[in-house]
DRENPA-3360 file (N, C-alpha, C; in nm, 2 decimals, always signed):
BEGIN
1 = MSCDKEKL = -0.54/+1.24/+0.55/-0.41/+1.13/+0.52/-0.36/+1.27/+0.48 ~ -0.35/+1.41/+0.43/-0.31/+1.47/+0.43/-0.18/+1.52/+0.47 ~ -0.19/+1.48/+0.63/-0.08/+1.51/+0.71/+0.05/+1.38/+0.65 ~ +0.02/+1.27/+0.62/+0.07/+1.18/+0.62/+0.16/+1.16/+0.47 ~ +0.05/+1.26/+0.38/+0.08/+1.29/+0.23/+0.19/+1.28/+0.17 ~ +0.30/+1.32/+0.24/+0.40/+1.39/+0.14/+0.54/+1.22/+0.20 ~ +0.51/+1.26/+0.29/+0.59/+1.07/+0.35/+0.52/+0.98/+0.26 ~ +0.39/+0.92/+0.24/+0.32/+0.84/+0.14/+0.40/+0.86/+0.00;
9 = LRRLKRVE = +0.40/+0.98/-0.08/+0.43/+1.02/-0.17/+0.60/+0.99/-0.20 ~ +0.68/+0.98/-0.11/+0.85/+0.91/-0.06/+0.84/+0.82/-0.06 ~ +0.72/+0.75/-0.07/+0.75/+0.60/+0.00/+0.70/+0.55/-0.11 ~ +0.61/+0.62/-0.20/+0.57/+0.53/-0.36/+0.69/+0.54/-0.43 ~ +0.78/+0.67/-0.40/+0.83/+0.70/-0.53/+0.95/+0.62/-0.50 ~ +0.97/+0.55/-0.40/+1.12/+0.50/-0.32/+1.09/+0.36/-0.42 ~ +0.92/+0.30/-0.43/+0.83/+0.14/-0.42/+0.89/+0.18/-0.61 ~ +0.83/+0.31/-0.69/+0.89/+0.36/-0.78/+1.06/+0.25/-0.88;
17 = GQIRGIQK = +1.09/+0.34/-0.83/+1.26/+0.34/-0.88/+1.30/+0.18/-0.77 ~ +1.23/+0.12/-0.74/+1.23/-0.05/-0.71/+1.20/-0.10/-0.80 ~ +1.12/-0.11/-0.91/+1.06/-0.15/-0.99/+1.16/-0.14/-1.08 ~ +1.17/+0.03/-1.13/+1.23/+0.07/-1.27/+1.39/-0.06/-1.21 ~ +1.44/-0.06/-1.10/+1.55/-0.16/-1.09/+1.56/-0.29/-1.13 ~ +1.43/-0.36/-1.07/+1.43/-0.47/-1.09/+1.37/-0.52/-1.29 ~ +1.34/-0.38/-1.37/+1.31/-0.34/-1.48/+1.47/-0.39/-1.55 ~ +1.52/-0.35/-1.51/+1.68/-0.36/-1.56/+1.74/-0.50/-1.51;
25 = MVEEDRYC = +1.73/-0.48/-1.38/+1.76/-0.64/-1.33/+1.69/-0.75/-1.49 ~ +1.57/-0.73/-1.51/+1.54/-0.82/-1.61/+1.66/-0.82/-1.78 ~ +1.60/-0.67/-1.75/+1.70/-0.66/-1.91/+1.83/-0.71/-1.92 ~ +1.90/-0.70/-1.80/+2.06/-0.76/-1.79/+2.05/-0.92/-1.78 ~ +1.91/-0.93/-1.80/+1.94/-1.14/-1.74/+1.98/-1.16/-1.62 ~ +1.98/-1.07/-1.50/+2.04/-1.10/-1.41/+2.03/-1.24/-1.34 ~ +2.05/-1.32/-1.19/+1.97/-1.38/-1.16/+1.84/-1.40/-1.09 ~ +1.78/-1.48/-1.16/+1.62/-1.47/-1.15/+1.62/-1.50/-0.97;
33 = MDILIQLA = +1.67/-1.54/-0.85/+1.65/-1.56/-0.72/+1.71/-1.37/-0.67 ~ +1.74/-1.28/-0.76/+1.80/-1.17/-0.66/+1.69/-1.11/-0.75 ~ +1.62/-1.10/-0.84/+1.48/-1.10/-0.87/+1.37/-1.09/-0.80 ~ +1.36/-1.22/-0.76/+1.26/-1.25/-0.68/+1.26/-1.19/-0.58 ~ +1.38/-1.16/-0.50/+1.43/-1.13/-0.32/+1.35/-0.95/-0.39 ~ +1.42/-0.88/-0.48/+1.38/-0.78/-0.48/+1.22/-0.74/-0.54 ~ +1.17/-0.80/-0.55/+1.03/-0.86/-0.60/+0.92/-0.86/-0.48 ~ +1.00/-0.93/-0.39/+0.97/-0.92/-0.20/+0.95/-0.84/-0.20;
41 = AVKSASNS = +1.03/-0.74/-0.19/+1.08/-0.63/-0.14/+0.93/-0.55/-0.16 ~ +0.97/-0.47/-0.29/+0.82/-0.48/-0.32/+0.71/-0.46/-0.29 ~ +0.71/-0.59/-0.27/+0.57/-0.63/-0.25/+0.55/-0.59/-0.07 ~ +0.67/-0.64/+0.02/+0.67/-0.54/+0.13/+0.61/-0.41/+0.12 ~ +0.67/-0.36/+0.10/+0.66/-0.22/+0.09/+0.52/-0.14/+0.04 ~ +0.50/-0.23/-0.09/+0.35/-0.20/-0.09/+0.26/-0.28/-0.04 ~ +0.26/-0.31/+0.04/+0.19/-0.37/+0.11/+0.19/-0.27/+0.23 ~ +0.28/-0.21/+0.33/+0.33/-0.15/+0.50/+0.25/-0.01/+0.41;
49 = IGLTILEN = +0.23/+0.01/+0.29/+0.20/+0.16/+0.20/+0.05/+0.14/+0.23 ~ -0.02/+0.05/+0.15/-0.14/-0.02/+0.20/-0.21/-0.01/+0.36 ~ -0.09/-0.04/+0.42/-0.15/-0.08/+0.52/-0.15/+0.06/+0.63 ~ -0.10/+0.18/+0.62/-0.03/+0.29/+0.64/-0.17/+0.35/+0.59 ~ -0.22/+0.39/+0.46/-0.35/+0.38/+0.45/-0.49/+0.38/+0.48 ~ -0.47/+0.26/+0.50/-0.59/+0.20/+0.56/-0.63/+0.20/+0.72 ~ -0.49/+0.23/+0.74/-0.51/+0.31/+0.93/-0.55/+0.47/+0.94 ~ -0.50/+0.53/+0.80/-0.55/+0.68/+0.79/-0.68/+0.68/+0.81;
57 = HAKSCVTD = -0.76/+0.57/+0.73/-0.87/+0.62/+0.67/-0.96/+0.53/+0.74 ~ -0.96/+0.45/+0.88/-1.01/+0.41/+0.98/-0.99/+0.49/+1.05 ~ -0.89/+0.54/+1.10/-0.88/+0.69/+1.19/-0.93/+0.82/+1.16 ~ -0.99/+0.81/+1.00/-1.06/+0.96/+1.02/-1.22/+0.95/+0.93 ~ -1.18/+0.90/+0.84/-1.32/+0.86/+0.72/-1.38/+0.77/+0.82 ~ -1.33/+0.64/+0.83/-1.47/+0.52/+0.91/-1.50/+0.59/+1.06 ~ -1.37/+0.72/+1.11/-1.46/+0.76/+1.27/-1.59/+0.83/+1.20 ~ -1.54/+0.93/+1.14/-1.59/+1.01/+1.09/-1.75/+0.94/+1.07;
65 = AIHSGKGD = -1.81/+0.85/+0.93/-1.92/+0.79/+0.92/-1.95/+0.79/+1.07 ~ -1.85/+0.72/+1.18/-1.96/+0.61/+1.27/-2.04/+0.76/+1.34 ~ -1.98/+0.86/+1.38/-2.04/+1.00/+1.43/-2.12/+1.05/+1.36 ~ -2.13/+1.01/+1.26/-2.26/+1.07/+1.19/-2.38/+0.96/+1.16 ~ -2.35/+0.86/+1.26/-2.46/+0.70/+1.17/-2.43/+0.60/+1.08 ~ -2.35/+0.70/+1.03/-2.30/+0.55/+0.87/-2.21/+0.52/+0.94 ~ -2.19/+0.43/+1.04/-2.06/+0.32/+1.06/-2.07/+0.25/+0.99 ~ -2.19/+0.15/+0.95/-2.18/+0.06/+0.97/-2.15/+0.04/+0.81;
73 = EAIEEMAE = -2.21/+0.13/+0.71/-2.17/+0.12/+0.56/-1.97/+0.14/+0.51 ~ -1.93/+0.23/+0.66/-1.81/+0.26/+0.58/-1.70/+0.12/+0.69 ~ -1.76/+0.08/+0.76/-1.70/-0.07/+0.78/-1.71/-0.16/+0.67 ~ -1.81/-0.18/+0.65/-1.84/-0.28/+0.54/-1.75/-0.23/+0.38 ~ -1.71/-0.15/+0.34/-1.66/-0.11/+0.26/-1.52/-0.12/+0.31 ~ -1.42/-0.06/+0.44/-1.32/-0.10/+0.43/-1.28/-0.28/+0.40 ~ -1.38/-0.30/+0.52/-1.34/-0.50/+0.52/-1.39/-0.52/+0.39 ~ -1.43/-0.51/+0.27/-1.45/-0.54/+0.11/-1.30/-0.51/+0.05;
81 = VLRSFIK = -1.26/-0.40/+0.08/-1.12/-0.35/+0.02/-1.01/-0.45/+0.12 ~ -1.03/-0.44/+0.25/-0.91/-0.50/+0.33/-0.89/-0.69/+0.28 ~ -1.07/-0.73/+0.23/-1.05/-0.84/+0.18/-0.98/-0.86/+0.06 ~ -0.97/-0.75/-0.08/-0.92/-0.77/-0.16/-0.75/-0.73/-0.16 ~ -0.69/-0.70/-0.04/-0.61/-0.62/-0.01/-0.51/-0.78/+0.00 ~ -0.56/-0.81/+0.08/-0.51/-0.93/+0.15/-0.46/-1.03/+0.08 ~ -0.54/-1.05/-0.08/-0.57/-1.20/-0.13/-0.40/-1.22/-0.20;
% end
């Protein structure tokens, strides 16, 4: 993940800024639909970040586990996290 670490951190900081913006919108009693649109954008960005991390994990950690004979455990762990991720 280290090669994408800075990119992921920038994306997370962008989401953090979006959350702060939503907090301000709530404080200012902004229109509910506008707040919901921003929440949907945060959810989409968060899912995208999660999928990037999952992809990196599959390409590195899971691949390494497969080569070392521990692939089944790594795949099961990834599947379990993925199940909770998509709920």
